[in-house]
N, C-alpha and C positions, 0 to 999 in steps of 0.2 A: 552405484553412482546416484548421487542425489540430484534431483531436479533443481531444488533451491535449499541453500543453507542460509539462514538469517541470523544476525546478531540484533537484539533489540528487546522490546518489552513484552512482558506477560504479567497481567495485572487483573484485578476484579473491578468490574463496573457494578455499582449499585444503582439500578435503574429505577427511578421514581414512577410508580404505577397508580398513584392516587392517594386517597386518605381513607382510613377505617371509619367505623360509625362514631368514633370518639373524636374525629378530626386529626388523628395522628398520621403522619406520612407513612406510607408502606412502600418498601423497596424489594426488587428482586436482585439476587446475586447472579452475575453473568461473567464467565470467563472472557477476557478481552486483551487488548493491546494491539496497536497497528501492525507491528511485526508478526504477532501470532495470528491476528486475523488473516493476513496475507497468506501465511503458511497453511492455515486451515482451509482456505479456499482451493489452494493447489492440491492439498491432500484429498479433499472431497471429490476432485476431478479425477483422482487416480495417480497423483504425483507423489513422489518420495521426497520427503522434507526433514530437515533437522533444525532445531532451535538452539541457539547459544544465548543463554540468559541466566539471571539470578532472581530467586524468590526468597521470601523469609520461611523460616521454619515453623510458622504458625498455621492456624486453621486454613486460612485463605491460600497460603503457599502450598500446602500439601494437597488441597483440593485442586489447584490448578496443575500441579505437576501430574496428578493422576488423571485429570481430564484430558490434557493434551497427549498423554501417553496412550489413552484409550482412543484418541482421535487419529492415531497413526503417526504422530511425531516421533522422531528419534530424539530421545531425552538425555542421551549420554553426556551432553554438554550443558544441561541445565542444572545450576547449582542451587542447592537448598541450604541457606545460611541460617543457622539458629539464632544468630545475634540480630537479625534484621526483621523488620516488619514489612510484610508484603505491601506493594503499592495498591491503593484503591482509590477510585474516582467516582463521584456521584454524577449521574446523568439525569437531565431534565429535558423537557420538550417544550418547544415554542409552537406558535400557531403553524399548522402545516406539518406537524410532527417532525420538524427539524430539531436535532438534539443540540444541547449545549452542556458544558461540563463545569463541576465544581471540584477543584483539585485539593482544597483544604490542607495545603502544605504537606501532602502525603509524600514520603520519601520515595525518590526514584530508585527502586531497588536494582534495576538492570545496570546502573552507573557503576556498581561494585563488581562487574564481571571482569575478573583478571584472566590473562591469557593462559591457556594450557596447551599441552601437546595435542590433546584431543581435539580442540578447536581447529588446529592447523591441518590435522588429518582429514577432518570433515571438509574443509575448504578445498583441499587437493582433490577431493573426490566429488566435487560438485560441478554442475553445469553453470549455475548462477550463484553469486554471493550477493545477498541484499543486506543493507545496513541502513541505520537512521541518520539523518542529517543532524540530529541533536548530539551525537557523539562529539562534535566539534565544540560544544558549549561548556565542557567540564574538563577539569584536570583529574577526574576520577579514573579508575582502572579501565573503563570502557574506551577512553580515548586511545590509549596505548594498544589495547586489544584489537580494536577496530582497525587502527592504522596498520598493525602487522598482518591482519587478515586480508586487507586490501592489497598490501604488498605481495602476499603469497598468492592471491588471485591472479594478479598481473603476471607473476612469474610462471604460473602453471596454466595460463590461457583460459582462466575462468572468467566469464562475463560478470560484470559488477553492475548492480542496479540500486536505485535510490529513489525514494518519494520524499518530496520537500515537506509534506505535512505541516505547513505553516498554519498557525492558529491565530493569526492576527496580531502577534506580538510586535512591539516597536523595538527591534534590535538596534543596538549601536551600529553606526555605519561600518565600522571595521569588522564586526561580526557578520553583518549582512553580506559584505564582500567576501569574507571567508566562506560562508555558506554558498555563495554563487560559485566560487572556485571549486568547492567540493562537488557541487551538482554537475559542473562542466567536466569534472575528472572521471565520472561514471560512464559506463557503456550505455546504460538504459535509464532514462529519467522520466518520472511521472510527476506532472504539475497540475494544478488547477488553474483556471484562467486568472484568479487573483494572485496566485504565486508567480505565474508568468509575468504579470504586471509588476509585482513587488521586486522580484529578483532581476528581471531583464528589461524593465522599463517600458513595456508596451502591452496592451491587451489585444492587439492585432494578432490573430492566431498564426498567420503565415509569416509575418514579419518576426514575431517572437520565437517561433520554433526554428526558423531559418537562422536566427541569431545563435540559439542554443547549438545547433548542428555545426555552425561555422566556427565558433569561438573556443570549442573544447574538444574532448575526446568522445563526445556522445555520438552513439550510432543510430539510436532511436529514441524519440521523445513522444510522450503521449500527454495530451491535455484533456482533462475531464471537465465537463460543462454542465454538471448536475443533471437536471431534467432534460437538457437539450443534447446529451450524448457525449461524445469524444472525438478528438482528432489524434491520429497516430501518423507519425512521420519519420522517415529515414532519408538519406541522401538521394535515394532513387525516386521518391514520390510521397504522396500523402493520401490519406483517406479520412473522411468524416462520416460517422454514422450517428443517427439519433438514438436516444434511450428508449426503452419500452414503457408504455403507459399503464404502469401497475398502480395499485392502491398503496401508497407509502404509509407505513406504520412507524419505522424507525430507520434513519439514515446512518446510524452508527455503523462503522465498518464497510459501508457501501464502496468507498474509494479503495479500501484495502482489498476487497473482493475484486474489483476491477483490476487492480495491479497484480494480484495473485493469479488471476485468470490469465492475464496477458503474459506474465513470466512463464507460467505453465505451458502455454501455447509456443512461446519462443523456444523453451527447453526441449520441446518435442516436435518441432516442425521439420527438422532435418536440413534447414537452410540457414546459413550465416545471417544474423540479424541485419547486416548492412545490404544483403542481397534480396530481402523480401521485396517482392513487387507490389503494385498498388492493389491488386486483387487479393493478395494475402493480407496486406495491411487492412483492407476493408473488412475481411472475414474476422481477423483478430479483434478489431474494434467493436464490431457487432456482437461478437460472443462475449467479450468482456463487458460491454454494456449490459447484456442480458444477465450475467452473473451479479452485477452490481444492482440492477433492478430487482432481481429475485431476492437478494438479501435485504433490500429495503422494505419487503413485504412482511417482515417478521421482527419482533422485538429481540434485541440482542445482536451479537456480532459473531464471535468465534464459533459459536455452537450452531448457527443457522445457516451456514453457507450451503449453496445448492450443490447437489451432485450433477454429474453429466446428464443423466436421464432427466432430473427435475428441471434443469435449465433448458434442455432441448424441448421439453413439454411445454414449458412457459412461453418460449419463443414462438411455437407453433399456435399457441392460443391467445396470444397478446399482441395488439398493434403497437406500432412505434408512436412516439410522441409527435411526429411530424413525417412528411413524405421521406422515402427511404434514404435520401442522402446519397452517398457514393464517393467515387474517386475524386471528382472535381466539383462537388456541390457543397458549399459551405453553408452553416447556419446563419440566420440573419444576425446573430450576436457577435459574429466573428470580428467585426470592426476591421475587415480586410477586403481588399479588391478581389473580384472573382476570377481574375486571371491567375494562372498557377506559375509563380516564378520558380526558377531553379533554386536549389538549396544553397 
């Protein structure tokens, strides 16, 4: 039984680390991809994971395939297509070490992932199916593959999970509405505060998360708040916890670390996600914050996720960015009343 089976991206990030003595830019090659970062965090915590994706048969593709195999991924549904060039992204840093990306029209290799019987078997043996919102944006094979996997998950009682991963694009209104409907169709949804505002029309944490829970099939929604932590909510209650005050080196993959940790905990808690109480939500939010904070201490993403022992040690040695938070205490950024309404 897999904790998480994910369909999505596996790519190379070329991370800008400065210039040499001749003034020529120098880059490091890092394995990456939001989906694969998420699975890496789960695997590093001890979870069992499988990736469904496609890479090219070039140097980067073969490097990525061997890397995730050594990292504990089931790679039986990772296709290596000789005719494709593996997707690569260039990563740069702004003030405060927040990252931004240059895509350079790199082909989106995972879009070519066509459905196989192996994909279906993996999903039938999973606790959670995770998939990207971007599958809705294309008529490539990944659309049909993901649609079939979601249907199989519903049929076999597998939880579905999605991260909006909005990059600030200006989508046409019909596509934005389609994205919104896709988010509301999942069991578990992760949003940033900006995504909550973009897709659901409000930055108010309680109003927005209440709307998500009432309008669709969502059983649990998590909203990440960067350095301020996160809020996790189901229909029984909610919990806010602040992030940890670490020295930030690279935020690439921090949100993926958060979601991978959250899904790992949900897969292994032994309680239906809809029945998690506020104390359990609080614990999950806090540990997921810790995983995300740990990942931000190092350059890279997929390769630097913390183990259970590393994250626990960091939690013991590191203060939070603000007072502890808890079940009924919201951050000042919440744009919400402090009374706790029903879902």
